[in-house]
MIZAVO-792207 format. One line per field, with one value per residue: residue in three letters; x, y, z of N, C-alpha, C in turn; residue number from 1. Coordinates in steps of 0.001 Angstrom, whole numbers. Example, Ala and Ser with C-alpha at 12.3 -4.5 7.8 and 13.67 -1.06 7.14 Angstrom:
BEGIN
aa: (Ala; Ser);
n_xx: (13190; 12850);
n_yy: (-5690; -2250);
n_zz: (7800; 7080);
ca_xx: (12300; 13670);
ca_yy: (-4500; -1060);
ca_zz: (7800; 7140);
c_xx: (13200; 12900);
c_yy: (-3300; 30);
c_zz: (7800; 7870);
i: (1; 2);
! end
This chain:
BEGIN
aa: (Met; Leu; Gly; Leu; Phe; Pro; Thr; Arg; Trp; Ile; Ala; Pro; Leu; Thr; Gly; Asp; Leu; Ser; Ser; Ile; Leu; Trp; Val; Pro; Leu; Ser; Pro; Ile; Ala; His; Gly; Ser; Thr; Ala; Ile; Arg; Leu; Trp; Leu; Arg; Pro; Arg; Thr; Ala; Ala; Ser; Thr; Glu; Gly; Asp; Ala; Ser; Ile; Ile; Ala; Asp; Arg; Asp; Tyr; Tyr; Arg; Gly; Leu; Trp; His; Ala; Glu; Gln; Ile; Arg; Val; Gln; Glu; Leu; Glu; Lys; Lys; Leu; Lys; Thr; Tyr; Glu; Val; Val; Ser; Ala; Gln; Ala; Gln; Ser; Gly; Gly; Ala; Val; Arg; Leu; Ala; Ala; Ala; Asn; Val; Leu; Ser; Arg; Thr; Pro; Gly; Ala; Gly; Gly; Val; Ala; Leu; Lys; Leu; Asn; Val; Gly; Ser; Gln; Gln; Gly; Ile; Thr; Ala; Gly; Asp; Ile; Ala; Ile; Val; Asp; Gly; Asp; Ala; Ile; Val; Gly; Arg; Ile; Ala; Pro; Glu; Val; Gly; Ala; Val; Ser; Ser; Thr; Val; Leu; Ser; Ile; Gly; Asn; Arg; Ala; Ile; Gly; Arg; Val; Asp; Gly; Tyr; Val; Val; Pro; Ala; Asp; Gln; Glu; Lys; Ser; Lys; Arg; Pro; Gln; Val; Ile; Ala; Val; Gln; Leu; Leu; Pro; Asp; Gly; Lys; Gly; Asp; Leu; Arg; Gly; Asp; Ile; Asp; Leu; Gly; Ser; Pro; Ala; Arg; Pro; Gly; Asp; Ile; Val; Arg; Val; Lys; Asp; Pro; Ala; Trp; Pro; Ala; Gly; Ala; Gln; Gly; Met; Arg; Leu; Gly; Val; Val; Val; Glu; Ile; Lys; Arg; Lys; Asp; Ala; Gln; Pro; Leu; Arg; Gly; Glu; Val; Ile; Val; Arg; Pro; Ala; Val; Asp; Pro; Asn; Met; Val; Gly; Glu; Leu; Ile; Val; Lys; Leu; Ser; Gln; Gly; Ala; Arg; Pro);
n_xx: (269438; 269642; 271384; 273794; 274256; 276245; 275003; 274734; 273637; 271919; 270115; 268458; 266485; 265109; 263995; 261693; 260177; 258904; 257742; 256258; 254689; 253054; 251450; 248802; 248470; 248111; 244922; 244242; 245600; 245403; 241995; 242606; 243866; 241490; 239962; 241261; 241229; 238540; 237657; 239593; 239864; 241490; 243147; 240809; 242021; 245300; 247586; 249197; 248828; 246535; 244906; 244533; 244242; 241662; 240091; 240029; 238834; 236192; 235087; 235839; 233066; 230695; 231738; 230592; 227897; 226603; 226805; 224855; 222546; 222220; 221509; 219734; 217633; 218291; 217536; 214611; 213809; 214353; 211895; 210004; 210087; 209753; 207165; 205540; 205821; 205095; 202013; 202143; 200127; 199841; 202082; 202502; 204278; 205616; 206894; 209167; 209997; 212794; 212774; 213807; 213311; 213621; 212490; 209653; 206105; 204763; 200444; 197527; 195672; 197005; 199861; 203165; 204979; 208602; 209742; 212988; 213162; 210969; 209536; 211685; 212228; 210562; 208252; 204901; 201373; 199416; 200352; 202129; 202873; 205113; 205201; 206775; 206071; 203360; 202366; 200360; 201425; 200842; 199831; 200950; 201328; 199682; 201528; 204526; 207670; 210638; 213193; 211889; 209181; 205964; 204764; 201364; 200335; 197905; 196374; 196003; 193897; 193347; 193702; 190924; 188332; 188362; 187999; 187087; 187887; 186598; 188516; 188423; 190066; 190652; 190795; 192542; 193720; 192826; 191494; 189302; 188121; 185765; 183867; 183655; 182141; 183760; 183694; 185766; 187300; 189954; 190048; 191965; 193644; 195752; 194015; 191651; 188251; 184948; 181368; 179808; 178474; 176630; 176025; 177663; 180580; 182873; 185794; 188312; 191407; 191068; 191968; 191944; 191949; 192411; 189477; 189617; 187580; 188845; 191591; 194463; 195439; 197393; 197117; 195180; 193841; 195736; 197250; 195512; 194984; 194332; 191552; 190783; 189442; 185513; 182317; 179164; 177187; 175411; 173146; 172662; 171093; 171422; 173271; 177250; 180588; 183766; 186982; 190055; 192863; 195886; 198360; 201239; 202209; 203604; 205406; 207430; 208672; 211570; 212540; 210932; 209200; 208064; 205151; 205631; 202761; 200954; 202335; 204390; 207359; 210826);
n_yy: (-81752; -80579; -78726; -79059; -79068; -77221; -73555; -72917; -74880; -75563; -73009; -72402; -74800; -73902; -72029; -72565; -74472; -72768; -71046; -72540; -73596; -70714; -70771; -71759; -69626; -66701; -65969; -65726; -63509; -61914; -61171; -60463; -58067; -56603; -56711; -54969; -52352; -51871; -51480; -49424; -47019; -45961; -42309; -39853; -37743; -38236; -36211; -33159; -32855; -34394; -33394; -30930; -31491; -33130; -30019; -29189; -30615; -30476; -27751; -27386; -29148; -27552; -25283; -26885; -27794; -25253; -24395; -25915; -25540; -22496; -23537; -24633; -22993; -21251; -22401; -22546; -20633; -20059; -21979; -20301; -17756; -19033; -20577; -18003; -16382; -18432; -18223; -15753; -13318; -13055; -11281; -9441; -7935; -9159; -8585; -9085; -9129; -9903; -10587; -9953; -11548; -9039; -9186; -10533; -9666; -11023; -10821; -9435; -9555; -11098; -11897; -10337; -9659; -7971; -6557; -6549; -4975; -1483; 1264; 1817; -293; -617; -2011; -1501; -324; -3398; -4908; -8958; -10711; -13966; -17749; -20054; -20503; -20044; -19750; -18021; -15712; -13293; -9789; -6733; -4156; -730; 766; 2026; 2382; 3703; 1786; -395; -2890; -4226; -7226; -8293; -11144; -14186; -14704; -12714; -10506; -7660; -7945; -8769; -9486; -12636; -13421; -16458; -19962; -22821; -26124; -29337; -31748; -33644; -32947; -30822; -30969; -30857; -29713; -28204; -27945; -28357; -25923; -24398; -21510; -19139; -17260; -15697; -15170; -14039; -15809; -14619; -16181; -17378; -18934; -19922; -18720; -19583; -19547; -22076; -24219; -27472; -29079; -29642; -30538; -30292; -31010; -31933; -31172; -29754; -27647; -24471; -21199; -17985; -15528; -12303; -9420; -8055; -7562; -8090; -8468; -10162; -11569; -13611; -17118; -18011; -19332; -19795; -21453; -24725; -26630; -28375; -28091; -28678; -27957; -28633; -25518; -24086; -22549; -22514; -25208; -26457; -24845; -24729; -24458; -23611; -24400; -23538; -23531; -21481; -21511; -21323; -21596; -18467; -17969; -19306; -18514; -17155; -15933; -14756; -13720; -10759; -9543; -7459; -5072; -3843; -1730; -877; 1426; 1093);
n_zz: (60798; 58179; 58758; 58632; 55951; 52672; 52217; 50149; 49279; 50350; 50068; 47630; 47556; 50363; 49392; 47799; 48658; 51219; 49757; 48676; 50986; 51718; 49646; 50221; 52200; 51410; 50316; 52855; 53689; 51990; 52576; 55033; 54887; 53697; 55176; 57561; 55987; 55607; 58724; 59297; 57117; 54106; 53863; 52690; 51070; 51375; 51344; 50406; 47619; 46811; 47993; 46365; 43713; 44514; 45823; 43148; 41294; 42700; 42298; 39429; 38676; 40326; 38798; 36092; 36512; 36997; 34758; 33069; 34706; 33750; 30437; 30536; 31723; 29039; 27230; 28145; 28064; 24410; 24135; 24343; 22702; 20515; 20678; 20719; 18249; 17204; 17654; 16653; 14802; 11208; 9537; 11538; 14321; 16904; 19964; 22623; 26089; 28222; 31832; 34410; 38517; 40924; 43386; 45494; 46791; 48885; 50035; 51392; 49550; 47191; 45266; 44503; 41870; 41226; 39009; 36913; 35346; 32607; 31941; 29817; 28718; 27239; 28487; 29386; 31054; 31429; 29982; 28993; 31503; 30764; 30995; 29796; 27435; 26393; 29041; 31243; 34100; 34834; 35097; 33758; 36073; 37277; 37414; 36454; 36368; 34938; 35071; 35684; 37079; 37973; 38231; 39073; 40046; 38971; 40338; 41508; 43127; 42004; 40063; 38797; 37133; 35373; 31433; 30196; 29102; 29005; 27827; 27625; 28649; 26733; 24233; 23768; 21602; 19209; 16200; 16136; 18890; 21594; 24171; 27440; 28293; 30580; 33412; 35868; 38565; 40807; 44036; 46104; 47611; 45992; 43818; 41053; 40744; 39861; 38656; 36961; 34679; 35982; 34668; 32583; 29998; 31373; 33419; 36431; 35749; 33036; 30933; 31434; 29311; 28026; 27665; 26219; 25757; 27709; 27241; 26634; 22414; 22086; 24816; 24147; 24422; 25330; 27926; 31077; 33519; 34915; 35072; 39089; 40805; 40671; 42416; 43430; 44647; 47127; 47674; 44799; 43686; 40828; 39645; 39093; 40941; 39566; 40072; 39714; 39352; 39657; 35708; 36759; 39287; 40952; 42772; 42239; 40035; 38279; 36609; 33753; 30754; 29127; 27388; 25018; 24557; 20867; 19204; 21279; 22301; 23512);
ca_xx: (270707; 269915; 272252; 275295; 275021; 276561; 274519; 274717; 273459; 269878; 269129; 267386; 265595; 264208; 263254; 260960; 259710; 258336; 256722; 254799; 253543; 252882; 250306; 247479; 248405; 247912; 244320; 243904; 246892; 244809; 241268; 243134; 244154; 240750; 239533; 241637; 241032; 237126; 237890; 240788; 240116; 242723; 242389; 241194; 243258; 246299; 249053; 248300; 248493; 245624; 243653; 244335; 243112; 239840; 239719; 240100; 238039; 234545; 235836; 235334; 231959; 230527; 230945; 229741; 226398; 226103; 226440; 223745; 221362; 221572; 221419; 217866; 216716; 218274; 216137; 213099; 213785; 213758; 210909; 208633; 210233; 209467; 206179; 205177; 206310; 204417; 200672; 201620; 199205; 201195; 202800; 202114; 205335; 206114; 208243; 209120; 210960; 213483; 213279; 214692; 212165; 213738; 211302; 207917; 205905; 202927; 199669; 196040; 195035; 197630; 201482; 202601; 206456; 208602; 210576; 214743; 212122; 210111; 209608; 213163; 212037; 209052; 207144; 203107; 200555; 198407; 201556; 201324; 203847; 204560; 206431; 207287; 205263; 201563; 201475; 200477; 202116; 199925; 200095; 202194; 200115; 199593; 202665; 205787; 209410; 211874; 213461; 211119; 207742; 205575; 203526; 200156; 199828; 196175; 195807; 195950; 192278; 193623; 193722; 189752; 187325; 189126; 186975; 188007; 187343; 187948; 188854; 188335; 192150; 191012; 190338; 193459; 194920; 191715; 191303; 187517; 187481; 184202; 184816; 182520; 182625; 183982; 184309; 186426; 187049; 190694; 189763; 192972; 194668; 196247; 193395; 190912; 186212; 183950; 179968; 179487; 177423; 176845; 175833; 179130; 182004; 184202; 186151; 189488; 192469; 190704; 192533; 191254; 192949; 191948; 189528; 188381; 187983; 189649; 193082; 195443; 195250; 198381; 196815; 193796; 194118; 196709; 196763; 195398; 195355; 193931; 190135; 191184; 187443; 183771; 181169; 177875; 176977; 174797; 172346; 171749; 172235; 172277; 174865; 178433; 181739; 184623; 188102; 191276; 194690; 196874; 199379; 202248; 203298; 204587; 206451; 208479; 209305; 212736; 213129; 210207; 209230; 206507; 204899; 204784; 201665; 201476; 202924; 205659; 208884; 211532);
ca_yy: (-82260; -79531; -76939; -79616; -78879; -75875; -72863; -72886; -75853; -75884; -72098; -72950; -75825; -73663; -71104; -73469; -74774; -71617; -70137; -73381; -73070; -69498; -70717; -71962; -68454; -65896; -66158; -65364; -61912; -60767; -61642; -59676; -56422; -55958; -56256; -54169; -51991; -51623; -51191; -48239; -46995; -44789; -40884; -39549; -36603; -38106; -35270; -31903; -32873; -34772; -32349; -30397; -32403; -32860; -28588; -28251; -31392; -30411; -27014; -27388; -29591; -26701; -25197; -27698; -27755; -24339; -24559; -27128; -24668; -21933; -23964; -24987; -21423; -20223; -23480; -23098; -18587; -20000; -21806; -19219; -17074; -20107; -20762; -16355; -16112; -19497; -17737; -14145; -13753; -13629; -9735; -8947; -8174; -9531; -7763; -9966; -8547; -11306; -9652; -11125; -11321; -8496; -9661; -10838; -9329; -12093; -10011; -10167; -9885; -12257; -12151; -9470; -10068; -6394; -6428; -5382; -4599; -573; 1912; 2120; -1234; -743; -1937; -532; -1276; -4387; -6175; -10015; -11848; -15718; -18624; -21494; -20020; -19737; -20098; -16462; -15712; -12142; -8736; -5404; -3297; 106; 2030; 1770; 3091; 3709; 897; -1342; -2594; -5225; -7873; -8720; -12388; -14182; -15379; -12012; -9984; -6836; -8200; -8508; -10891; -12579; -14245; -17541; -21326; -24138; -27179; -30835; -32512; -34997; -31585; -29978; -31486; -30764; -28253; -27574; -28141; -27962; -24905; -23258; -20394; -18916; -15435; -16261; -14254; -14427; -15518; -14140; -17352; -17976; -19509; -18716; -19115; -18639; -20338; -22994; -25134; -28889; -30661; -29105; -31755; -29615; -32015; -31149; -32123; -29346; -26605; -22651; -20075; -16285; -15364; -11603; -9024; -6123; -8228; -7030; -9095; -11070; -12971; -14229; -18615; -18135; -20411; -18776; -22469; -25898; -27168; -28213; -28836; -28472; -28631; -27856; -24492; -24788; -21921; -22498; -26002; -26566; -24171; -24994; -23180; -24365; -23261; -22736; -23195; -21332; -22191; -20542; -20710; -17213; -17831; -19982; -17941; -16451; -15535; -14040; -13247; -9595; -9660; -6075; -4296; -3709; -674; -84; 1188; 1262);
ca_zz: (59630; 56787; 58668; 57998; 54227; 52406; 52577; 48750; 48594; 50916; 49957; 46615; 48078; 50917; 48559; 47167; 50577; 51942; 48623; 48436; 52036; 51837; 49015; 51072; 53063; 50881; 50147; 54466; 54022; 50947; 53700; 56879; 54361; 53265; 57062; 57885; 54833; 55854; 59694; 59012; 55647; 53338; 54022; 50414; 51435; 52299; 50521; 50022; 45865; 46399; 47702; 45304; 43237; 44896; 45234; 41853; 40841; 42828; 41674; 37723; 38678; 40200; 36747; 34752; 37289; 37289; 32867; 33154; 34621; 32516; 28967; 30539; 31686; 27777; 26959; 28405; 26745; 23189; 23750; 24496; 21990; 19493; 20866; 20839; 17227; 16000; 17592; 15988; 13498; 9902; 9217; 12872; 14711; 18279; 20549; 24243; 26787; 29404; 32880; 36078; 39227; 41674; 44806; 45134; 48430; 49162; 50565; 51163; 47577; 46160; 45043; 43317; 41427; 40935; 37903; 36492; 32953; 32738; 30135; 28872; 27499; 26583; 28973; 29654; 32479; 30979; 29441; 30406; 31985; 30424; 31061; 28745; 25366; 26046; 30634; 31896; 35257; 35220; 34365; 34374; 37476; 36406; 37944; 35317; 36642; 33701; 35262; 37013; 36958; 38919; 37518; 39241; 39382; 37733; 41574; 43225; 43474; 41831; 38557; 38600; 36183; 34052; 30890; 29887; 28359; 29209; 26532; 27775; 28385; 25313; 23036; 23597; 20216; 18876; 15382; 17069; 20513; 22602; 24723; 27682; 28797; 32073; 34440; 36876; 39452; 41878; 45487; 46987; 47842; 44718; 42480; 40689; 40740; 38660; 37688; 35613; 34203; 36467; 33037; 31193; 30125; 32144; 34785; 36889; 34629; 31723; 31084; 31496; 28206; 28205; 26620; 26884; 25305; 27920; 27189; 25102; 21258; 22700; 25850; 23959; 23759; 26443; 29904; 32579; 34514; 35939; 36804; 40624; 41673; 40321; 43185; 43427; 44478; 48357; 47591; 43592; 43248; 39308; 39285; 39569; 41150; 39631; 41209; 38607; 39990; 37773; 35278; 36917; 40641; 41514; 44135; 41706; 39241; 38732; 35301; 32676; 29625; 28961; 25517; 24606; 23710; 20020; 19201; 21651; 21509; 23547);
c_xx: (270726; 270973; 273307; 275530; 275393; 275216; 274384; 273689; 271712; 268941; 267804; 265912; 264268; 263055; 262165; 259851; 258493; 257393; 255585; 253602; 252698; 251282; 248830; 247429; 247842; 246068; 243844; 244241; 245977; 243027; 241328; 243655; 243329; 239362; 240334; 242027; 240057; 237250; 238904; 240945; 241306; 242159; 242159; 241868; 244452; 247867; 247617; 248384; 247036; 244392; 243220; 243669; 241666; 239680; 238834; 238507; 236031; 234766; 234944; 233948; 231142; 230257; 229770; 227933; 225983; 225429; 225061; 222374; 221154; 221274; 220175; 217046; 216353; 217163; 214693; 213407; 213415; 212567; 209844; 208320; 209180; 207974; 204915; 204636; 205488; 202617; 200901; 200701; 200381; 200920; 202159; 203162; 205107; 206917; 207784; 210327; 211480; 213178; 213204; 213797; 213136; 213420; 210144; 207724; 204351; 202237; 198475; 195084; 195957; 199638; 201785; 204971; 207124; 210751; 211711; 213918; 211734; 210399; 210476; 213062; 211095; 208021; 205735; 202195; 199904; 199103; 201248; 202964; 203478; 205460; 206059; 205515; 204784; 201318; 201615; 201173; 201246; 200558; 200282; 201310; 200092; 200599; 204173; 207119; 209649; 212478; 213289; 209729; 207368; 204211; 202508; 200383; 198876; 195893; 195727; 194645; 192384; 193635; 192341; 189035; 188694; 187901; 187856; 187539; 187771; 188176; 188982; 189368; 191918; 191059; 191349; 193908; 193872; 191772; 190245; 187112; 186334; 184286; 183561; 183662; 182773; 184040; 184662; 187090; 187969; 190579; 190739; 193934; 194775; 195128; 192636; 189539; 185448; 182362; 180450; 178651; 176944; 177137; 177227; 179874; 182357; 184273; 187815; 190547; 192629; 191690; 191850; 192093; 191949; 191574; 188370; 188987; 188824; 191095; 193562; 195401; 196156; 198127; 195866; 194446; 195475; 196797; 196691; 195992; 194921; 192490; 190888; 190281; 186638; 183042; 179787; 177677; 174963; 173090; 171482; 172522; 171741; 172863; 176446; 179218; 182643; 185795; 189147; 192238; 195718; 198152; 200813; 202134; 204382; 205874; 207156; 209228; 210218; 212936; 211368; 210524; 208316; 206611; 204369; 203268; 202601; 201804; 204002; 206927; 209569; 211984);
c_yy: (-81282; -78694; -77897; -79289; -77681; -74738; -72745; -73691; -76368; -74570; -72429; -73727; -75275; -72639; -71764; -73549; -73536; -71147; -71323; -73575; -71947; -69490; -70532; -70557; -67099; -65348; -65082; -63899; -61582; -60894; -60682; -58623; -55969; -55891; -54704; -52431; -50724; -50749; -49515; -47682; -46170; -43226; -40733; -38608; -37129; -36872; -34336; -31949; -33500; -34160; -31567; -30333; -32021; -31384; -28140; -29128; -30957; -28422; -26234; -28189; -28720; -26286; -25175; -27348; -26622; -23872; -24914; -26332; -23692; -21628; -24645; -23675; -21259; -20932; -22806; -21330; -18843; -20485; -21027; -18375; -17926; -19925; -19153; -16364; -16854; -18826; -16084; -14509; -13349; -11831; -8538; -8813; -8715; -9614; -8281; -8733; -8971; -10427; -10720; -10848; -10452; -9205; -10030; -10562; -10010; -10786; -10270; -10893; -10609; -11460; -11538; -9586; -8249; -7163; -5809; -4461; -3065; -93; 1602; 941; -1902; -1759; -1015; -1313; -1907; -5350; -8119; -10695; -13518; -16145; -19323; -21231; -19745; -19438; -18245; -16599; -14329; -10950; -7327; -4155; -1892; 1354; 1294; 2599; 2843; 2200; -851; -1654; -3908; -5554; -8414; -10275; -13107; -14647; -13488; -10643; -8785; -6565; -8687; -9471; -11289; -13487; -15282; -18931; -22244; -25151; -28076; -30827; -33323; -34111; -31086; -29437; -30929; -29101; -27642; -28260; -28053; -27314; -24381; -22874; -19883; -18040; -15787; -14888; -14604; -14621; -14964; -14479; -17836; -18673; -18146; -18671; -18561; -19927; -21129; -24358; -26794; -29687; -30104; -29893; -31225; -31231; -31210; -31983; -30533; -28431; -24993; -22327; -19091; -16224; -13997; -10268; -7449; -6810; -7969; -8285; -10584; -11844; -13738; -15416; -18651; -19394; -19873; -20026; -24182; -26143; -27976; -28744; -28112; -28842; -27998; -27122; -24231; -23747; -21879; -24105; -26982; -25895; -24906; -23919; -24554; -23512; -23993; -22696; -22760; -21298; -22411; -20188; -19764; -17389; -18752; -19426; -16748; -15560; -15429; -13177; -12058; -9664; -8312; -5762; -3607; -2540; -7; 262; 1579; 2419);
c_zz: (58702; 57131; 58711; 56300; 54108; 52272; 51281; 48540; 49043; 50504; 49394; 46476; 50008; 50521; 48221; 48007; 50915; 50804; 48054; 49469; 52484; 50537; 49130; 52102; 52656; 50650; 51769; 54009; 53247; 52605; 54659; 55788; 53875; 53821; 57501; 57542; 55255; 57284; 59788; 57507; 55052; 53344; 52560; 50413; 51650; 52216; 49991; 48239; 45935; 47249; 47630; 44345; 42995; 45116; 43923; 40790; 41168; 42109; 40251; 38077; 39182; 38688; 36289; 35461; 37177; 35547; 32638; 33346; 33671; 31103; 29291; 30549; 29977; 26457; 26332; 27535; 25360; 23376; 23400; 23698; 21005; 19778; 20746; 19356; 16279; 16308; 16368; 14893; 11955; 9826; 10818; 13545; 16288; 19230; 22557; 24720; 28016; 30389; 33874; 37896; 40674; 42939; 44613; 46916; 48169; 49842; 50485; 49842; 46391; 46027; 43707; 43131; 41257; 39871; 37494; 35133; 33323; 31575; 29432; 27769; 26515; 27262; 29497; 30707; 31098; 30187; 29929; 30218; 31898; 30431; 30446; 27686; 26440; 28222; 31034; 33559; 35777; 34459; 35011; 35460; 35907; 36688; 37505; 35704; 35330; 33979; 35265; 36333; 37583; 38252; 38600; 38972; 39013; 39175; 42581; 42790; 42111; 40100; 38046; 37825; 35281; 33253; 30121; 29228; 28513; 28121; 27619; 28124; 27119; 24071; 22387; 22331; 19023; 17618; 15777; 18081; 21117; 23503; 25672; 27941; 29987; 32270; 35343; 37894; 40345; 43425; 46393; 47636; 46646; 43078; 41973; 41119; 39673; 39196; 36588; 35595; 35169; 35454; 32639; 31470; 30900; 32909; 35000; 36035; 33826; 31842; 30552; 30381; 28210; 26740; 26422; 26465; 25822; 28331; 26942; 24108; 21701; 23169; 25393; 23180; 24623; 27695; 30710; 33720; 34386; 36388; 37505; 40757; 40723; 41684; 43398; 44130; 45554; 47846; 45854; 43156; 41488; 39134; 39780; 39821; 40696; 39373; 39883; 39876; 38683; 37311; 36123; 38350; 40937; 42174; 43967; 40701; 39372; 38273; 34431; 31582; 29677; 27760; 25881; 24170; 22415; 20350; 20447; 21881; 22998; 24322);
i: (1; 2; 3; 4; 5; 6; 7; 8; 9; 10; 11; 12; 13; 14; 15; 16; 17; 18; 19; 20; 21; 22; 23; 24; 25; 26; 27; 28; 29; 30; 31; 32; 33; 34; 35; 36; 37; 38; 39; 40; 41; 42; 43; 44; 45; 46; 47; 48; 49; 50; 51; 52; 53; 54; 55; 56; 57; 58; 59; 60; 61; 62; 63; 64; 65; 66; 67; 68; 69; 70; 71; 72; 73; 74; 75; 76; 77; 78; 79; 80; 81; 82; 83; 84; 85; 86; 87; 88; 89; 90; 91; 92; 93; 94; 95; 96; 97; 98; 99; 100; 101; 102; 103; 104; 105; 106; 107; 108; 109; 110; 111; 112; 113; 114; 115; 116; 117; 118; 119; 120; 121; 122; 123; 124; 125; 126; 127; 128; 129; 130; 131; 132; 133; 134; 135; 136; 137; 138; 139; 140; 141; 142; 143; 144; 145; 146; 147; 148; 149; 150; 151; 152; 153; 154; 155; 156; 157; 158; 159; 160; 161; 162; 163; 164; 165; 166; 167; 168; 169; 170; 171; 172; 173; 174; 175; 176; 177; 178; 179; 180; 181; 182; 183; 184; 185; 186; 187; 188; 189; 190; 191; 192; 193; 194; 195; 196; 197; 198; 199; 200; 201; 202; 203; 204; 205; 206; 207; 208; 209; 210; 211; 212; 213; 214; 215; 216; 217; 218; 219; 220; 221; 222; 223; 224; 225; 226; 227; 228; 229; 230; 231; 232; 233; 234; 235; 236; 237; 238; 239; 240; 241; 242; 243; 244; 245; 246; 247; 248; 249; 250; 251; 252; 253; 254; 255; 256; 257; 258; 259; 260; 261; 262; 263; 264; 265; 266);
! end
C-alpha cells in the first residue's frame, strides 16, 4: 500500500520508523563491536607515524629512568659527604675521593675490588672505603698504582684481626650506649667471627662498629656489620662465638668513597 503513495510523502515516515526500530538493536551492535575488538584488537602501531611516536616515547622513557638512577647515586654520595663531615673532629679537614669499581676478584680469602683511583688522587694503603656515610666496605691494599688501587673487603682474610664493639640495637641512638668489646677475624667466606661472653647483652641484629687503634682515626666508630648469630663454643661452654655479617656486600658495590688519610695529598 505504501508503494502507491509518492516518495516525498513516505520518506520522512520510513526514516522515523527505522530510527525507532534501531533503538533496541543498538546495544547489541555495540556489544558485537566490543567482542570483535577483543578477538582481534587494533594494531598498536598501525601506521609508520604511530611506530615513530612509540619509539620516541620508549627512548625518552629510558632516558628518564637513567636519570632517576643517576639522581639516586648522587643522593647516596651527598649523604656520605654529609655523614663524614658531621663525624669529623672540629677543625680537622676531611678529604674524600669518589671511586668506581672496575672489577671484582673473588678468591679463597675473600673479595677484592679494583678501583679507578690511585696515588694521583691521594689514595694510600690502609685508607678506608665506605658507602652510605659510615658503612665500611674494606681497606685499600698495600699496592697502590698511580691511577688504580684495590680494596680488600671486610670479609677478606688479608684484613686480619679487627677490634670493635657491639652496640645493642635498642641503644644505637643513646648518648651513652652499653658496648661489648669484640675481636673479630674474617672467616674467608664473607663473615667475621670472634669470641664473646654468653652472658653479654649482645643479640642478633645488634650493630658492630670499629674501635681499633691499628685502623685510621677516621674509621673509628664506623659500621663494620651486624650480629647474625651467637652460639656456644663446644670446647669452651662458658664462651660463645659471635658471627658478624659485613654492613656492605662487596658484590653489590659499583661506586664508593675512599676516606683519605690525614695529610694525604694527590
